[in-house]
N, C-alpha and C positions, 0 to 999 in steps of 0.2 A: 289223347281227346278222344270221348266216345261219346253217343247219343246227339248231338247235332246235326242237323243236314246242312250239308256244303251247301250255300247261296247259289242262285241261278248266275252266271257268269254274263249273261245278258243284262241284268239289273244292275243300275248303277248304285253303288254305295252312296250311304244316305249324307248328306253333309251333316257330321255331329258337331261341326264348331256353333250352328243357331238351335239345335237340339236343347230343348228344358230336360229338366232331371224328372226323371219318369223311370218306372218299372218296363214300362214298351221300352224305351228308348237305351236302358243300360243294355237289354236283351239285344237289341239291335248292335249296340256297340261289341257286344261280346262277341256275336257272328260275326261283326266284320274282323273282331281282332283275329277271332280263330281260323275262317275259314277266308278270307278273303286272297287273292294272289296278290293283289297288289302290294308292297310294302309301304308304300307312303300311307294308303289307307289303313294298313295296319299302326303304322304310327300313332296316325289321326286318332284311331278308336283306344288306343292304349293311354293316350295323352287325357283322352275326353273321359274315361275310367278312373285316370290316377285323379283327376279332379274333382270326379264326381265321389270318390272316397273319401275325400279330405271336408266335402263341403256337408254344412247343417244337415241339410235334408237326408245324409247318409242314415242318419237313426233311423229316420220311418221309412225308408226306400229297399232295406236289407231284409227284414222281414218278408214282404213277398216274395223275394227272390229264393227263400226257404221254403216255399209252398211245396208240398209234396208233388204239384204236378209239374215244378219246374225240373228243368233238363241238370245233371250233375254237376255240370261246369258254372251254371248261374247260381246254382244252389251253393258252390265252392267260392265265388266270388261274394255271394252275399255273407257268411261265414267270416271270410277273409275280413271284410269291408266290417264287420261286430271286431272283429280282432282289431285293427286298426284305429278304430273308434275309440275302442276301451283303452288301448294301451297308448296312443299317442293323443286323443282330444278328451279324455277321463274330467278334463275341470269343465268342458262344453257343457257337462249332464247335470242337470240339476238335482241335488240331495235327493229330495221327496222322489226321484225316479229310480233309483240305484236299486230298492228292491222290487220293483216291477220288472226292471231288466234281470235282475237275477231269476226271478220264475219263470221268465220267457226262457232263458239259457237255457236252464232246468229242462223243461218241458221239452226244450226242441232236440236237446242230447239224449231225451229217453227215446223220442222219435226215431233219431238217426242211427240210434244201438247197433240197428240189422245194417247200417252203410245207407249212402258209398263211405269207405273207410276218411276219405278224404275230408268230405264234407265235416264227420264226426271230430276228427282230430283238429280240425280248425276252430269247429264249438268249443272242442275241450278247452283250447289253449286260449279261445275269448274267457271262457269260465274262469280258467287260473288268474289271466290277468285282472279281470273282477277281484276276486276274491286277496288278491295282492295289495288293490287298491283299497280294501275295506276290512282288512283284520287288521288288528283284533277287534276294534271299539265297532266297526258298523256291521261284522259277521264275524263273531266272538267265536264259534267253535264252526267254523267253516267246514273243514273235511270231514267232521262229527255228523252235519248235515248231508254231508256229498254222501256218505256211508249209508246212512239212514236213508236216502231219498233210493240209492239205486241197489243197496243191498239185496240182493236175489232170492227170491223164495223157489223152493223146488217146484210148489205145484204151479209157478208161473210160465205162461206159456213161453214168455223172451227173457226169461231166466236166463241162458246162456248169454245171450246179447246184450244184456242189461251187466250181467259181469264183467265182459269184456269192455264195455263203455265204461265205467267204475274203473278198471285198472287204468284203462288209457287216462282218464282223468286224472289219477292219483299219482300216474308217471309224469305227466306235463307240468304238473304243479311243482315239482322242485326243480324242473330243468328249466320253467319258464321266471322261476325266481333267479336262477343261477346266471340266465343269461339278461334279465334286464337291468337295467342301470341304476342306481338308488343312491340317494345318498349315506352316508356311513351308518349314521346314527338310525336311518328308516332301516336299513336293509339288518341291523342288529337285530332289532325290534321285532320285524319278519320274522327272522330265522330262530328267535326264541318262540313266537306264535307258533311257526309250523312244527319245532320238535316237543311245543306242547300236546299238539294234534297226534304225536307218534302212538298214543294210547288205542287213540280210534282205527291207525291202520295196520299197527300189528297183528292184532286177533285177528282181522280178517284175510292176510297172507299164510296166515297159520289154519287157516280153516281150509282156504281154497288149496294148499300144497298137501294139506293130511288127506284130502277126498279120495277116496281108494275109487270112485268111479268119475273121477274127475279127468275129462281129457287135457293131453297134452299143450295144449295152446293155451288151455286158461292156466296152468303153472307155467309154461315160459314166461306169460303176461305177469305176472305175480312175482316171479322170479327176480325179471326188467324193475318191474315195481321199486323192490327191495333195494336193487342197485340203485335206483333213483336217490332215493331217502337217506341211504346212509351217507350220502354226501353233504348232509346237512349237518351231520356229526350226532346223530340220534342216539341215545343211549342202548349201549347193546348187550344190557346186561339183565338180569331177568327174565321175562317172557321172551326176548330177542334170544336170549341162546338157545333156548326151543327152536325158535324159528330158523337160527343157523344149523340146528341139527336137520332139520326140515331141508335146507338146502343141502346138507350131505347126501339124504338118503335119494334125493333126484339126481343123485350121480348114478345112477343103478340104471336108468332111463336113458338109452341111448341119443334119443331125442330132444332130451334136456340137459345133456353133461355140458356141450360149450357154454350156454348160459349159466347153468349152474355154478362150472367152475369162475367165471367171471365174475359172478353175484359173494360166490364165497372171498375171494380173492379182496374186492373190493370192499367189502364188510370187515373182515380181520386184518386189513392192511390201514383200518381209519385208528390212529393214534389211542382212541379210550381204548376202544376194543383191546389193542395188545397190550398194553400196561396192564390193564383189568386180568389179561389171559397169565401172563409172565409172573405177573405178583401172588397168585395163586399155587404157592408152593405145595401144598401139598397134593395138586394135582398135575403137578409136573410130568407126569407120564403119560396123562392123557392129551396135554398139549404138546406133549415132543410127540405124539402119534398124530396129532392133528399136523404138526408140520411136517412131518412124514410124508403126510396124505399131500401136503402140497408139493411138495421135492417130486414125488409120481407124478405130479400133472405137470410140474417142469419138463420133465423126462420124459412125455409120452410120446411114443414108438411114432415114426415116421419124419420126413422131411420138413417144416415150416417153409413156406404156407401152402406146400402143395397137398403133401399127406393129411397134416394138421395144421389149427387155427389159435389152437389153445395157449399152449405152453407160454406164449408173449404174456398172456395176462397176469402171469403170477410173478414176474419179473418184481415189482414195485414191493412185493410183500416180500422180498430179502432186504430190501434197502430197511424198510422199515423194522423190521424183527433185531437188524444188525444195530440201529440207530439206538431201538430200547435198551439192547442188553451193554451196549457201551454209555450209555447214559445212567446207570446205576452206580451205585458208589463203588468203592474198589471191592470190597470184600465181598460185596453181593455178586459183582461182575465176574469174580476169580469162578465162583461156585456156576453161576450160568456159561463162562466159556468152556468149564469143562463138559457140560453136557453137550455144546450146541456146535464146537469148534470139529467134532468128528462130523457132524451135519454138514457144515461149509465146505469141508474135503470131498464131500459126497457130494455137493452141490457142484461143486469145481469141476469134476468128473462128470456129472450132466451136461453142464454148460457147453463143455468141451466136446462133447460126443452130438449136442444139438448143432455146434458150429459147423459141425463137418459136410464139406459140399457131398454131393451125391455123385455118383458115375458120371463119366463124363459125357455117357449114353445121354444118360436120362437127365444131366443139366441141359444137354443141347436141345431136349425136348421141352423145355421149361418156356414160358413165354416172359417175353422183358419186363411187364408186369410183375411178375413173380420172381423173377432174379434181383429186381429191383427191393421188394418186400425181403428177399432173403436178406440182401445187403444190408438193411437197415436192423432187421433182426439180428444180426450179427455184430451191427456198432451198437446193440444195447445189450447183448451177451457181453460183450466187450467191457461197456461203462460198468456190469454189474461183476465182472471179474475185477476190476479194479477197485470199485468198493469194497468185494468180499478182504482184497489187500490188507484192509486196517484191521480185521478180525484175526487173520491168519498171518500175516507179517513174513519175516524172511522163509520162511517156513514151505510156503507156499512156490517161492521160486525153488527153493532145492528139492520138491518135489516133481517141480515143471522137468526140472532138468537130469533128473533121474530117469526120467521115463523118455525122454527125448535121445537120451545116452544110450540106454537099454535099445531103443529102435535101431538107432543109425548103427552101434557096433555089433550089431547081432546080424551079421552077413549070411548065418544058414537059413534065418527064415524070413521069407518074401515080407517085406513091408508097404501096407498102402500108402499111396502121398498123401491121403485125406489125413491118415494120424500124426504126420510129420507136420502137415500144415497147422493142425487145430492145436498142437503144443506151442508151436511158434508163434501162432494168433495171441495164445495164452499169455507167452511171453511180451507179446507187444503190447499187450492189452495194459500190460503193468506199466511197462517201460516207458509209456506214453506220458504218463502222469506222475509216477510216483518215483522219486530218486533212488534209482538201483547204483550207484558209486561205490557204495561200501558194500554191496553183495560181492559175496566171495564166489558166486558160480558163474559170472559173466564173463571173466576170461577163457572158461570152461566152454559157455555157449560159443564166444566167438572162434573158438576152435573148432567146435562142431559144424558151425555153418560151411567151411567149403568142403565136406564130407556130403551135405545134400546131394542126391542125386535127383537134379530138377526134370522135372518129367510134362509137366503142362504149368500154364501161363497163371493158374491161381495159384499155385505153390509158388511160383516165382515172385509173385507180385508182395506174397506174404513176409517172403526172406528181405525182398528191397525193404520192405515197409519196418521189418524187424532191425534190421541194420539202421535204419534211419532214427528206430527210436534210441538207438543207444549209440548216437553222434557225443550226448555229451560224455559221455564214459569214455569214448575213444578219445576225444580231447584231453583227457587225463590220464591215457595208455596209449599215446601217438605210435607205441612200436607195434601194437595191434592192428595197425591200419591197413598193412601188406597183408591182411588175411581177409582183408571184405572188399575195399576198394576196386581191388579188378573186376570182381563180379558186380560191381555197380557200375564199371566202365563198360563191359561185356553188352550190360542192360541197355545201356544208352545207344547201341547200335540196333536193338530189335525192337520194332514199330510196337508189337503188341505191349512192351514192358516200359512205353515212353513216360508215362503219368507215374509209376512208384520209381523209376530210376531217377526223373529230374527231380524228384520230390525227395529221392534219399542224398543224391549229391548234393543238392543243394543244401542240406541241414548239415551234411559232413563239412562244406564248402564254410559254412557260417561257423561252427563250432572248432573246426580244427585246424584253421585256414594258415595259423602259424607253423603248421606239423607237414605243409602239402608240399614243401618243396621238392620233396622227390620224387614226386608223381605231378607236379604240373604239367611238365610237357604233354604228358598222355593224357592227362585232364582237356587242356587245350584243342589239343590235337581232334580227339574224339568229339566234344563238343561244336568245333565249326562244323565237321561233316556233318553232323546229325542236327544242329539248328538250319542247317539250309534246306535240309532234304525232308525230313523224317517227323517234323513235331508239328502241333498245332500251334495255335497263336497264343493259348495260355501257357502252354509248357514251354515256348520259347521266350517269355516272361519270365518263367521262373528260373529258369537256365542262365539266364541274362545274372540276374539275381546273385544266383552262388556264384558267377563267375566274377561279379561286382565283390563279394566275400574275398575270393581268393587272389585278384590284384591288390584288395589293398593290405596284405601281407606281405605284398614284396618287395624288395628294395626300392626306395625312389626311382634311382637311375634305371630300372628294369621294367617301371609298369608302364610308360610311355610307349614304349617298343611292344610290349605287349597287346597294349590298346589299340595300336595302330595295326599290329596283324589282326585281331580280333575284328577291328570294326572296317577295315579298309575295304572288303569285298561288299558291304550291305551301303556305305556310304558312296561308292560306284554308284550302286545300284536306285541309290536315292538320288543322284546327279542326272542320271538317267531320266527315271521320272518327272523330276522336276520340269524339265524340258522338252516333255511329251504335253498335247492335248489334254486336259482334265477330260477322265473317265470315270467310272464306279470302280473299274479294276486298278487303275491307277493311284486312285483315292486309297484304296483298302489296303496298298502295298506299303504307301506312303504312312498312312496310320501304323501300321504292323511295325517298319522299321523306326518310327519315331517312339512308338513303343517300348523296343528294345533297348535302345538310348536310356530310356527313362529309367525303365529297370532296372541296366546297369549302373547307371548313376546313382540311383536311390540308395546303394548297398556298397560302393565305392568309395570308403571313409580312409583317409590315411592319416586324419588326426591321432590317431591312436599309437602311430610311429613315433610321434614325440614325446610320449609321454615315458619318463625316467632315461632318457637317451642324453648322452654327454658328449661332448664335443663334436656334434653334427649341426649344420644349419637347420634353423629352425624353419617351419614349413610355411611361415608365412615370405621368408627370403628366397623360395625356391618357388617357380609357378608349377601352381597346380595343375596335376594332367588332364583333368575334369575340363578346367578352365583352356588349355591348350586344345584340348578336342572340339571344345566348343566356340572355339575362336576361329579352329579352322572352317568348322561348318555352317559360320553365321552369315555368310555369303551366302552357302547355299540354302540356310534355311529362308532367308527374304525371298529367295526367287521362288521357293515355294509359296509363300506366302503372297506375293505378286500375284499367283493364279487361284489360290485357293481362298482370298481371305474373307468371301462371305459364307465360306462353308464352316460351321463351329465346331464340325469334328475334327476338321484337318486344325483348326485354329488351338482347340481342345490340347491335340496331341503336340501341339508345337509347344503351347505354353507351359504342359506338364513335361517337357524334358527339362525347362530350364526351373520350373519351380520344386523338381524332384533335387536338381542341382543344389538351390539355392537353400536348401532345406538342409541336405548333406553337409555341403562346404560351409555353409554358415559366412563368416568374414574372408573367408578365401577367395568366395566367388566375388570380392571387391573389382578387380579388374574389368567385370564387363556391366559393373553398373551402369555405367554412363551408355554403354551401347544397348544393352536390353532397356532401361529407362525410355529412351527414344522410339525403340521398334515397338514396346509396350504403347506408347501414345500414339503413334500412328495405328497400329490396330484398334483402339477404342475408341480413338476420334472417329475411324471409316466406317467401323461396324462393330458396335459396344455387343461385348459377349461377358458371359459369366466369369470362364476361363482364363480372362486377360485382368479382371477385377480381384480374382482370388491369387494370381502371379502380383500384383501390385500390392495387395493387403501384405502379403509375404515379405518383397524388396522394403514395404515402409517398415514392416515389423523390424526387421535387421538393419537397416542402414540410413532409416531418418536422424538417427542420434549419431550421425559419422558425421562431423567437420568435412570430410573431403568428399563426402557422397551428397550433403545435402541438396547441392545446386539441381543435379538432375531429378533426384526425388521431388522435390518441390514443385520442378517443372512439372512432373509427371501428375500429380496430388491435384494441382492447379487443371492439368489440361481434364483429367477421368473429372473432377468436381463440376467443370464449366460442362462437360458432355452428356453429364447425368442429371446435371440441373435441364437443360434442353428438354430432355427426354422426358421429366415429370411437368415442366410447362406444356408440354404438345398434351400430356395426357390430362392436365388440369382444363386444357380447353377443349378436348374432348368431352369431359363430364362434368363440368361445370359449377364442381363444388368439390369440396375437400372430401366429400363423401366418395368419390370416384377412385381417391388415392387409397380407400380404406377397403373401397370394392374392387381393387387391382393389386396384382403384385409385379412389380418391374422386374422384367427379366430381359435376359439378349434378346433383340431385334423387336420384343412384341409385348403384350402385356397378355395376362392370363387371370382373367375375374374370378375371384376366388368363391366365393355365394352363388353366381349368374353362369357359371362352366363347369367342365368337366374335372374339374381338381380333385384335388386328395380328401378326404373325409377329414384327416387330420387337418388340416390346412383351416376348413370350416370350424371345426372345433377352436383355433387358434384365434378365428375372425371373431368367434362368439363372445371369447373372453374378452378383447376389446372393447366389442358394442356393449358389453357390460360394465365396462368400468367406464366407459363412456356417459352411460345412462345413470349410473351411480354418481357421477362427479360433475358432467357437464351437458346433464338433461336439455336445457335448453338448448345448447348448440348441436347436439344431436337431433332434436326436433328439427331444426332448422334445416341442416344437412341432409335429413331424410326425405324431409320435402323437397330440397332442390333438386338432391339427385335422382330421386325418383320417378320424378315428372316427366323425365327426358324419356321418348318415346323407346322402347326395343332395350332399356337398360333395365338391370343387369343381365336381361334375355329376352327375347321376343314371345317365351312362352306363357309369361305372366300379364295379366290385362292389370288395368289400372286401379280395380277394386281390389284385387288380390296385394299389391303392393301396400293398399292403404290398410287392409287388414295384419299385412306384416309391420308395417309403423306402429300400428294400435298397439298390438299384441306386443310389441318390444318395449316400446315408452311405457307400459305398464309396469315391466317386470324391472326393478330398483333393487331386488333382495335376494330373488331366487335365480341362483346362476343355472342351476341344472336347468329348468324353463327356461332361460334364454336360450341354451345350448338347443333345446330341442324347436325353439321357434326357428332359429336360423338352418338347423339341418332341415325342416318342412319345407321353409323357403328355398332352400339349395335344391333339395330333390326335385320340388316346384318347377322351378326354375329349368330343371334338366329333362322336363316332363318324367320324371321318375318317380315321383314320391306314390306311395302306395304299393311299390312292386313288389318288395319283398314280401308281401302280405300274400299276394295271390300268385304272381310270373314265376316267383321262384320255387312255392313248394308245387304249384302246377304238374 
């Protein structure tokens, strides 16, 4: 913030609550908001300004705030207020004032064309919002009028500033259209109207891009304006083709290169453009040259995002081109594939090169943000490679295998680890989503992997993930497990490889569990060591899930013994924690161990062992190993609850153990129904919590229809119902009317108000749907409930006055057909209740 003088700290901040809405008082409030060191004073100022923005007087006081003699932050608030009023309160403005408002905005944009930029942008957004409200009937040639008013003449003193202001306005208009919420029919009408205005925009952009004397700033804004408009699916043939040529010409200007690439890719990635271009068979060589130019931009030298940030913009082009080629009829498709398959093989080479890690020295110097952007960039490359497989097929895998083989078998020439890593990365990208079970190169790849000399963590991680991506193939070829499983187990004992090795082992245990008997001792030994000293919480959970898959395939007589060996150290630790006094450290450890049990029981499913078996005792006649373990630790869990019953996180962890077990075991959980029902009743009657309700629902779903379990389930339902009703009755007494139930959401231990609290926007939207239906079908009752509920002082928020509640009621009851308007009314009231209405207009942008 600049321009305003900090207030004298010895002067007491004004009492804004009692001030009337005047320009002078708005300025005082802004000064208090920006410069008063007292946060309470700042909050009061923000709430008062929010109310000022939503008031009817705002239509009048916003104009004096835009006076040339005002400071920039005051002008900005005036412009933001205008946008808020136009976008959210348009219905309050009489129709006969629309023309006047439009002329005032056009005039002020002209005045602020030289800055400040933040004020100009908000005024442009305000005019764009007005245009979207009035097009096409009220303002039939809106864009053409804007161009006519602001199109610069060379002899004008402010020609350059007017040109930039016009481009800003033309850029924000499609963006405002894309971001505003409109009914489908209205959106289609506006899209058609805006597309019709393209004839006024295209010649202007061509004129500006072709100017020899034009500076780079104007051309850069013109390119961004084009990117904004192509999102409206404007026609890109005729004169628009010349506009694309102008964009290519801009590539020669280093200052415009990045913006020109982004604009070109945005333009030719539009479905209308690329089909147009592909179908001009007589010009196929010209279009192929264009494709090769995009390929060059994809492979631009340097590492993303440190040396360049352009290549990522081109990736969507290759998706679109491929979809268009494969959408043609077969005979036409064959012709295009002959031309473009070689291009896509070149693309693979380019993508793998761009996926290369830099040298370890350079990579160490990168910031954490750069590393994260590079990781995301590689994910995008991975998705593109997966997509390219559709057009290149098995030949792509053969190509990658041949190159990897040459690298690893050529012992005379040293190989950079980045080359090996990039090729494995390509394999992994394809194998993650494509069925490679019938590929004839995978056996060779599995044979090559042990030959890789792993010299750093990035290569090791990619080796692990590649093995994991081939888990399904290994399930069909179990004799190859011995080639790669030792590498995975070695990775488990290295902390830096914990994520990739655990993920890979889990996938192998899931897919190959019936063939892991020769390796089970090694897996269990390494896992038990690693889980106690090396892994983070989430990695422990993944590992336990993997071990659950592994144990599921063991003979029944071996499962319980293996479970006991695996869990005994953790249960002993849990017993120690259960008898300690509650503390934050003990809580985290208890939740961690219970989470490990939940993860293990999620995947330990022996039911499949009975499928197709003959001469064996049915599973139902044998005690399920999970049930045996749960029965053994049940008393211990009750001890934990006796100390932690009021802690929702611990209770949630306890319920999670049983919920995961019930979902996996289904009817095999029957021996514990009586015990668990009683425990759930005790939990919910003492401290009602959502996790207990979720587990109750699961129990009812599975066992309510079972005659042997009907009695405990019935008792549990009765207890939960009576407890819940008592909560509702308490809520009813607190809120005095049925509206109290509507304005509250019953949750564990407390009520969170939807409209009048910090709840999620999606809940507010659902709530508006309820109010809309009530208003449509029960308007008399709704009016009565609103009257009764909103007269309660401080409800639903202390932020709103009785006058504002009355306004909300009146606005709501008037809308029985316009669901969108009801959502707007509820949203505005919700923001008002939280002291946040209007903040998106000025606080966020400022």
